[in-house]
C-alpha positions in Angstrom: 0.0 0.0 0.0 2.7 2.4 0.8 4.4 1.5 -2.4 1.2 2.1 -4.2 0.7 5.4 -2.6 4.3 6.4 -3.6 3.5 5.5 -7.2 0.4 7.6 -7.2 2.2 10.5 -5.8 5.0 10.0 -8.3 2.4 10.0 -11.2 0.7 13.0 -9.8 3.9 15.0 -9.7 4.7 13.9 -13.3 1.3 15.0 -14.6 1.6 18.3 -12.9 5.0 18.8 -14.5 3.8 17.9 -17.9 0.9 20.2 -17.6 3.1 23.1 -16.6 5.5 22.3 -19.4 2.7 22.3 -22.0 1.3 25.4 -20.6 4.6 27.1 -21.0 5.3 25.9 -24.5 1.6 26.2 -26.0 0.9 29.3 -28.1 -2.5 30.9 -28.5 -4.6 29.4 -31.4 -5.4 31.9 -34.4 -8.4 31.2 -36.8 -7.6 31.4 -40.5 -10.3 31.5 -43.2 -8.0 30.5 -46.0 -6.7 27.5 -44.0 -10.2 26.4 -43.3 -11.2 26.8 -47.0 -8.2 24.8 -48.0 -9.0 22.1 -45.5 -12.6 22.1 -46.7 -11.6 22.0 -50.4 -9.3 19.1 -49.6 -11.9 17.2 -47.7 -14.7 18.0 -50.4 -16.2 15.0 -52.4 -15.5 15.3 -56.2 -18.0 12.6 -57.4 -21.0 15.0 -57.9 -18.9 17.4 -60.0 -17.6 14.6 -62.1 -21.1 13.2 -62.6 -22.5 16.7 -63.6 -19.7 17.5 -66.0 -19.8 14.0 -67.4 -23.6 14.4 -68.2 -22.9 17.8 -69.9 -20.2 16.2 -72.1 -22.6 13.4 -72.9 -25.3 15.8 -74.0 -22.8 17.7 -76.1 -21.6 14.5 -77.7 -25.1 13.3 -78.4 -26.1 16.7 -79.9 -23.1 16.8 -82.2 -23.6 13.2 -83.2 -27.3 13.8 -84.0 -26.4 16.9 -86.0 -23.8 15.1 -88.0 -26.1 12.1 -88.6 -28.9 14.4 -89.8 -26.5 16.2 -92.1 -25.3 12.9 -93.5 -28.8 11.7 -94.2 -29.8 15.0 -95.8 -26.9 14.7 -98.1 -28.0 11.3 -99.2 -31.5 12.7 -100.2 -31.1 13.9 -103.8 -34.0 16.3 -104.7 -33.3 17.9 -108.1 -34.8 21.2 -109.4 -36.4 19.2 -112.1 -38.6 17.5 -109.6 -39.9 20.9 -108.4 -40.3 22.0 -112.0 -42.2 18.9 -112.9 -44.5 19.4 -109.9 -45.1 23.0 -110.8 -45.7 22.0 -114.4 -48.3 19.4 -113.3 -50.0 22.0 -111.1 -50.0 24.5 -114.0 -51.4 21.9 -116.4 -54.1 20.9 -113.9 -55.0 24.5 -113.4 -55.0 25.2 -117.2 -57.2 22.2 -117.8 -59.6 23.4 -115.2 -59.7 26.9 -116.7 -60.2 25.4 -120.2 -63.1 23.3 -119.0 -64.7 26.3 -117.2 -64.2 28.4 -120.4 -65.8 25.7 -122.5 -68.7 25.6 -120.1 -69.1 29.3 -120.2 -69.0 29.3 -124.0 -71.7 26.7 -124.1 -73.8 28.7 -121.7 -73.2 31.8 -123.8 -74.2 30.0 -127.0 -77.4 28.8 -125.3 -78.1 32.4 -124.1 -77.4 33.7 -127.6 -79.8 31.3 -129.2 -82.5 32.2 -126.6 -81.9 35.9 -127.3 -82.2 35.4 -131.0 -85.4 33.4 -130.4 -86.8 36.2 -128.2 -85.8 38.9 -130.8 -87.6 36.9 -133.5 -90.7 36.5 -131.4 -90.6 40.2 -130.6 -90.4 41.2 -134.2 -93.3 38.9 -135.1 -95.3 40.2 -132.2 -94.6 43.8 -133.2 -95.6 43.1 -136.8 -98.8 41.4 -135.6 -99.6 44.4 -133.4 -98.9 46.9 -136.2 -101.1 44.9 -138.6 -103.8 44.8 -135.9 -103.5 48.6 -135.3 -103.6 49.2 -139.1 -106.7 47.0 -139.5 -108.4 48.7 -136.6 -107.5 52.2 -138.0 -108.9 51.1 -141.4 -112.1 49.9 -139.8 -112.4 53.1 -137.7 -111.8 55.2 -140.9 -114.4 53.2 -142.8 -116.8 53.5 -139.9 -116.1 57.2 -139.6 -116.6 57.7 -143.3 -119.9 55.8 -143.1 -121.0 57.8 -140.1 -119.9 61.0 -141.8 -121.7 60.1 -144.9 -124.8 59.3 -142.9 -124.5 62.5 -141.0 -124.0 64.5 -144.2 -127.0 62.9 -145.7 -129.0 63.5 -142.5 -127.7 67.1 -142.3 -128.6 67.7 -145.9 -132.1 66.4 -145.2 -132.3 68.5 -142.1 -131.1 71.5 -143.9 -133.7 70.9 -146.6 -136.5 70.6 -143.9 -135.1 73.8 -142.2 -134.9 75.7 -145.5 -138.5 74.7 -146.2 -139.6 76.0 -142.8 -137.4 79.1 -143.1 -139.1 79.9 -146.4 -142.4 79.6 -144.7 -141.3 81.9 -141.8 -139.8 84.4 -144.2 -143.0 84.5 -146.1 -145.0 85.1 -142.9 -142.7 87.8 -141.7 -142.7 89.5 -145.1 -146.4 89.6 -145.0 -146.4 91.0 -141.5 -143.9 93.7 -142.4 -145.7 94.5 -145.5 -148.9 95.0 -143.5 -147.1 97.4 -141.0 -145.1 99.0 -143.8 -142.0 98.1 -141.7 -138.5 97.3 -142.7 -137.8 94.6 -140.1 -138.8 92.9 -136.9 -137.3 91.3 -133.8 -136.8 87.5 -133.9 -134.9 86.8 -130.6 -134.4 89.6 -128.1 -132.7 87.6 -125.3 -129.2 89.1 -125.8 -129.2 92.9 -125.5 -126.0 93.4 -127.4 -126.8 90.9 -130.1 -130.5 90.8 -130.9 -131.5 88.6 -133.8 -133.7 90.5 -136.3 -135.3 89.9 -139.7 -134.9 92.7 -142.2 -135.8 93.1 -145.8 -133.7 96.0 -147.1 -129.9 95.9 -146.9 -128.1 98.1 -144.3 -124.6 99.3 -145.1 -124.0 101.5 -142.0 -125.1 101.7 -138.4 -128.5 103.3 -137.8 -130.9 103.8 -134.8 -134.5 102.9 -135.3 -137.7 103.1 -133.2 -139.2 99.9 -132.1 -143.1 99.4 -132.1 -145.6 96.8 -131.2 -149.2 96.1 -132.2 -151.3 99.4 -132.6 -148.0 101.4 -132.9 -147.1 101.2 -129.2 -143.6 102.6 -128.7 -141.3 100.0 -127.1 -137.8 101.5 -127.4 -134.8 102.1 -129.7 -132.5 99.7 -131.5 -129.1 100.3 -133.2 -128.7 98.3 -136.4 -125.1 97.2 -136.9 -124.0 95.5 -140.2 -121.3 92.8 -139.9 -119.9 89.8 -141.9 -122.8 87.6 -140.8 -125.6 90.1 -141.8 -127.2 92.7 -139.5 -127.4 92.5 -135.7 -129.2 94.9 -133.4 -128.2 96.4 -130.0 -130.6 97.7 -127.4 -130.3 101.5 -127.1 -133.4 102.3 -125.0 -136.4 100.5 -123.6 -139.6 102.5 -122.9 -140.9 102.6 -119.3 -143.0 99.6 -118.5 -142.1 97.9 -121.7 -140.0 94.9 -122.7 -138.6 94.0 -126.1 -140.4 91.0 -127.5 -140.4 88.9 -130.7 -142.2 90.4 -133.7 -141.7 94.0 -132.4 -141.1 95.9 -135.6 -139.3 99.0 -136.8 -139.2 101.3 -139.9 -136.2 102.8 -141.6 
């Protein structure tokens, strides 16, 4: 036990000595960012970087290979200008054929329309001629009818004039006898228009003259002015006696 205690004491003294010795020789620790970065860089795993860059290089290689392959294949495809020219020529021929067919169809339609137009023109001319002939015949019939009516009217008029002349001669004879009895020159026939009284007169009158107008038993009626014109002699009222009125067969002397 004593020996053990001595050994423990000996060890304790040695530890204290060592601690003191280390404390004297140890320097204060200084933190360096660059040293830590270098340590970290040395200790970093490079596998992810290698995998990433390997994938990039693989993509680049595949892209270049694909481009070269497509370029190679495109060179093997021989498309000449003649092929395009043949294709365009076929398209132009097809289009020209379609246009020609359409033109032929339009010409046929135009021909049909022209025939229909000529037919209509012919029908129109025939109808116009028919209407002209109808109008001409109608005009001839109207003319004939008018001539017949005119002839009939003329004959009727002649007959009426003959009847009228016969009656007029009778009236003239009666009036002449009346005037001869009164020793008068004329008498009133129609006194309804004051400025144009119709009269019957035996002697001719070449200038205007005012005459006295009488009735039965020499009753004074008024005054008339006799006016000669191209149709004979007319009379105008100059004066009417008070209480009197000009009537047919009132007579006057010159």
